C-alpha positions as CSV (number, residue, x, y, z in Angstrom):
1,M,11.8,7.4,11.4
2,E,11.9,8.5,7.8
3,A,8.8,6.3,6.5
4,T,8.3,7.8,3.1
5,G,5.9,5.0,2.2
6,S,2.6,5.6,0.5
7,T,2.3,7.3,-2.8
8,A,0.0,4.3,-3.7
9,A,-1.6,4.4,-7.2
10,T,-5.1,2.8,-7.0
11,T,-7.7,1.9,-9.7
12,R,-11.2,2.9,-9.4
13,T,-12.3,0.2,-7.1
14,G,-9.3,1.2,-4.7
15,Q,-7.2,-2.0,-5.5
16,D,-3.6,-1.3,-4.8
17,L,-1.4,-1.3,-7.8
18,H,2.1,-1.8,-6.2
19,R,4.0,-4.7,-7.1
20,G,5.1,-5.4,-3.4
21,R,6.0,-3.3,-0.4
22,I,9.5,-3.2,0.3
23,L,11.9,-1.9,3.5
24,V,15.2,-0.1,2.4
25,A,17.7,0.6,5.2
26,D,21.0,2.3,4.5
27,D,22.9,4.9,6.8
28,D,24.0,6.6,3.3
29,A,20.9,8.8,2.6
30,D,21.9,9.3,-1.0
31,L,22.2,5.6,-1.8
32,R,19.0,5.1,0.0
33,R,17.0,7.7,-2.0
34,L,18.5,6.1,-5.1
35,V,17.4,2.4,-4.3
36,T,14.0,3.9,-3.1
37,W,13.6,5.8,-6.4
38,T,14.6,2.8,-8.4
39,L,12.2,0.3,-6.9
40,R,9.4,3.0,-6.8
41,K,10.0,3.4,-10.5
42,E,9.5,-0.5,-10.9
43,G,6.1,-0.2,-9.2
44,Y,7.0,-1.1,-5.4
45,E,6.0,0.6,-2.4
46,V,9.0,1.7,-0.5
47,V,9.4,2.5,3.1
48,E,13.0,3.9,4.2
49,A,15.1,3.5,7.4
50,A,18.3,5.2,8.0
51,D,19.7,2.7,10.4
52,G,19.1,-0.6,12.2
53,M,17.0,0.8,14.9
54,E,14.7,2.6,12.3
55,F,14.6,-0.9,10.6
56,I,13.3,-2.3,14.0
57,D,10.9,0.7,14.3
58,C,9.5,0.2,10.7
59,L,9.0,-3.6,11.4
60,E,7.2,-3.1,14.7
61,A,5.0,-0.1,13.3
62,T,4.0,-2.6,10.8
63,A,3.5,-5.5,12.9
64,W,1.3,-3.6,15.4
65,N,-0.9,-1.8,12.6
66,P,-3.4,-4.2,11.1
67,A,-4.1,-1.6,8.2
68,C,-0.2,-1.9,7.1
69,R,0.6,-4.5,4.7
70,P,3.7,-6.5,5.7
71,F,7.0,-6.2,3.8
72,D,7.5,-8.3,1.0
73,A,11.2,-7.8,0.9
74,I,13.8,-5.9,2.7
75,V,16.8,-4.4,1.2
76,S,19.4,-3.6,3.7
77,D,23.0,-2.3,4.0
78,V,25.5,-4.7,5.9
79,K,27.3,-1.9,7.6
80,M,25.1,0.7,9.5
81,P,25.4,2.5,13.0
82,G,24.0,0.4,16.0
83,L,22.7,-2.9,14.3
84,S,24.5,-4.0,11.0
85,G,22.6,-5.7,8.3
86,L,23.8,-9.1,9.4
87,D,22.8,-8.4,13.0
88,L,19.2,-7.5,11.7
89,L,19.2,-10.6,9.4
90,A,20.1,-12.7,12.4
91,L,17.4,-11.2,14.5
92,F,14.9,-11.5,11.7
93,R,15.6,-15.2,11.0
94,C,15.0,-16.1,14.8
95,T,11.3,-15.4,14.1
96,V,8.9,-17.2,11.9
97,L,9.0,-14.7,9.2
98,T,10.5,-15.6,6.2
99,T,10.6,-12.1,4.2
100,P,13.5,-12.0,1.4
101,I,16.4,-10.0,2.8
102,I,18.7,-8.6,0.0
103,L,22.0,-7.3,1.6
104,M,24.2,-4.6,0.1
105,T,28.0,-3.9,0.9
106,A,31.1,-2.5,0.0
107,F,33.1,-4.8,2.1
108,A,32.2,-8.2,0.7
109,D,34.9,-10.4,2.0
110,A,34.6,-14.0,2.1
111,E,33.6,-14.0,5.7
112,T,30.6,-11.6,5.2
113,R,29.4,-13.7,2.3
114,S,29.6,-16.8,4.3
115,E,27.8,-15.3,7.3
116,A,25.0,-13.9,4.8
117,E,24.6,-16.9,3.1
118,A,24.3,-18.9,6.4
119,L,21.7,-16.5,7.9
120,G,19.7,-17.0,4.9
121,A,20.3,-13.7,2.8
122,T,18.3,-13.8,-0.3
123,A,21.3,-12.0,-2.2
124,L,24.4,-10.0,-1.3
125,L,25.0,-7.2,-3.6
126,D,28.2,-5.2,-3.9
127,K,28.5,-1.5,-3.9
128,P,29.0,0.4,-6.0
129,L,25.5,-0.7,-6.4
130,D,24.3,-1.7,-10.2
131,L,20.7,-0.7,-10.5
132,A,20.0,-3.3,-13.0
133,T,21.3,-6.1,-10.4
134,L,19.1,-4.7,-7.7
135,R,16.0,-4.6,-9.8
136,A,16.6,-8.3,-10.9
137,A,17.3,-9.5,-7.5
138,V,14.1,-7.8,-6.1
139,A,12.1,-9.4,-8.8
140,R,13.5,-12.9,-8.3
141,A,12.9,-12.5,-4.4
142,L,9.3,-11.7,-4.9
143,P,6.4,-14.0,-6.3
144,P,5.0,-12.9,-9.6
145,S,2.5,-10.4,-9.4
């Protein structure tokens, strides 16, 4: 698991300055790093996962560690080895968790869009990814800080 998590800025009182904690899952390492860099620049704490299984590992690690804040949002590729972003969204929505999930895809046909919407995706972003659109989608998905 490539949990590149915390370079958290803190105040003198130790209060976390991050705008939110986000899990980014994409099997394309370059795109994953670009998304991570973009979101960190916006003040988010970001944890990376290279595929669906690492995504699950990150969620489990957070769930079992009371010192870890839960994820405020998830940004995931649709097509990944093992579990796809749609598989993960379906599994996630079977729980009581309502974390916003933003999907990214280079294969946005009508069926994929319909399935993402039916499963409750917060947004479905097209690749090549427009970083301004990504930043706006994440900002809309999270409550104001």
